[in-house]
Structures are given as C-alpha cells and as structure tokens.
C-alpha positions, 0 to 999 in steps of 0.5 A: 395281214395278221402278224401271225406268220404261221397262220398265214403261211398255211391258210393265206390267199396269198400263199403260193403253191408250185409243182416243179417238173425236173429230171436234173436235180441241178435244173431244180437247184437253179430254179430253187436258187435263181427264181423261188429263193428270191421271190420268197425273200421278197415276200418275207420282207413285205411281211417283215415291213408291214406286220413284224414290229418291235415290241415298242412299235404299235401297229394301228388297226381298227377294232373291225380289222382286229375283230375279222382277223381273230375270227379268221384266225380262230377259224384257221386254228379250228379247221387245222385241228379238225383236218389234221389232229381229229383225223390223224391222231386216232390212227396213231394213238387210239380213239381214247387218248386222241380224244383227250389230247385233241380236246386239250389242244382245242382248249389251249387254242380256244376252238372248243 
C-alpha cells in the first residue's frame, strides 16, 4: 500500500465506483449519510493506520516492495498525463502551448 493517497485514490484496485439511482434528493442524502460516509471513513482509517505515519515513524518496507510501488506510481502518473493532459490540453490551449506544458509536467513527474 503506497502512502500516496492521491495516486491510490484514482487507480487502486480497491477503489470503489458506484452509481446511485434515486429519484428523491432526500433518499440520496440518506444513502450518502447512512451508508457511503461510514464506509468511506472506515477505508480512510485503514489507510491512516497502515500508511500515514508521523515523520519520526518509519514504515518497514522491503526493497522489492519499494521498487514495485515506485514502478506502479510512475506508471499511474504517466498514464494520467497521457490520458488527461495530452488529450485535453491541445483542445484548450493549442498544440504548441500544450506540448511545452505537458513536456514540463512529464519532466517534473519523471515520466519522460
């Protein structure tokens, strides 16, 4: 489990996607309050207990696990840049500007 909650929130195999079909706004609020919110808090607590550490606490991680997490995180960052930025920026900013911006972002994220 990576301490990078941002990365894991979007790409984790444990991420949850759900669709709620409700016709009444009150019913949606009830579902969110009584079901989704407690489950989300439980997931957050697991992450906090296992991954989020104070600076003076060290999480013991093997070298192989560390390399695998780094490889996965880099892959997720690269895919995110390719799928989101490389596809959307040219329509918003034109090819020349978006090319320079995307290149700088790739360089910053180490995914060139």
